[in-house]
N, C-alpha and C positions, 0 to 999 in steps of 0.2 A: 539667890543666895544670901547667904549675909553677905554684910561687910567683909566682914574679918577673911569667908569662902572665899571673893572676889580678890580682896587685897592678896593670898597667897596664891593664887590662880594666878595672878597678874606677876609676882615674883618669881612661882615656878616654870612663867613660860620664861621670861628673861634671864635668867638664870642654864634650862634647857640649851633656848638659842649657844648661849657663852659654849656651855660643854658639849653641843652637837662638833660648835665650831670651832675650838683649838684641843680636845684631849680625843676625841673619835676619828680610828688614821683603816673602817674599814672601806675593804674597795667597792662593795655593794653601794654603797653611799656615795654615786656618783650623781651631778644635780644637786646642788646645796638643798638639802632640806629644808621646808621654815617650821618654826611652829605658829598655826594660827590662830587658835584659841585652847584654853587647856579649862575647862569642870572642876573642880574641888568637890566631892561626895561633899553632903552635911557635918559628918561625923571627920573627917579629914580624913581615912584611913586609904584613900582609892583617887589619885586625881587620872584621869581621860584628859591627856594629850591626843589635839588636832592635827593631823601635818597637811602639807602638799607635798609633792615631788614631782620639778616639773622634768618631764621625760615618758618614754612610753610606757606601757601597762606595763611589764616587766620590771621597768628597771623604777619604778613606784614600787613593787611586791620586791623586788632585791630589798632595796633602802628598808621600808617597813619594817619586813625581817630583821634587820640589822640592826635596825631600831630598838623594837619585841631582845632582842640576844643581848645585848648595852643597857635594856630596866635594869637590871640590879646593879651596875655603877651606877649610871645616872640619877640613883637615888642614892644610893651611899656620894658622893659627890653633892649629894641636893642635905643630905640632912651632915652635912658639913660646915657648906656653904652658909643653910639658912640659920643651923646655929638647931634642931628645931632636933627636939626629942627619941620623934618618931618621924619618920618624912610620910608620903604617902607610897603606898604603891602606884608604881609608872604606868600607866595602860596605851600605849598607842591607837591609834586609829588616822588610817589617813580621811582629807577630809572632802566633804561631796561636797560642803556649800557652796565652793567655789567655781566648781564645775555649775553646779548644775544654777546660780551669777550666769555666767556666759552662756550659756543653751539662755536664760532668758530676754537677755540682751539682744541672740542673735533673732530671738520670736521678733521682736520688736521689734526690731529694723530692717525685719522684709515686714510686717505689718506694717511702718511705715511707706518702705517705698512702695507696697501692695496702692497703701492712700494716693500717694502723690499722682501712680498713677491713675486710678479714677478721677483723680480733680484732674488731672491736667488731661484725660478722657470728654467728662463730664464740661472741657471750658470747652475743650474743640468743640463740640458737642450745640454750643449753647453758643458761637460763634458763627460756625454754619445755618445755625435756625434759624438765629435774627432776620439775617435778608430773604430767606425768605417770604415769613411774615407775613413782610407789611404789604399794602395794598396803595394802589391812586392815590386813592381820596386821602390817607394821612396824608400827603407830602407837606401839606400846611400844620404848622402843630397852633394847639390851640382854636381854631375856628369849632364854630357851633356846627357841626351836623345838624342837626335840625333846626337853623335860624339860617337861611336858605341869602336873608340880606344883609347878615355879617360882614363886615370887609375885613381885610388882613391886620388892617390897621387900629381894628375894636378885638378881634382876636385875639394881640399881643395884650389890654389892656383886662381880657380878660382872664386873662391867663395868668397876670399879677395879682 
């Protein structure tokens, strides 16, 4: 996107939020719709507006239909407030990106929990396996098993 389309998209996003909050009194708009992002076509003729609506699937669909129904009103208000000769056509879409992000975060949390459980199991196995592997000859660390004449004092010197 060019700098102009990015700037226009940002201004449209802000203005649409104000219009939705102040001017729309549609009863289908339960749960405040939030404009998450706006993509403007390179020729500035179409603005794809992505919204999220808190609520059930039915409430989201109803809110999206209400926004689509009032798109003409919003386009007229955008034309006046942005002082554009022709405002882009406004097309509303539900933003599924937030749902996808939440799903990815849930998967990451589940993987982290599984890894923590595996680490705990490995630590328990390591702790229980260590005493069973010791042999009676290993009681004095640092002794050279090949040299029976070595005293325990010499073993400490050999270890350092």
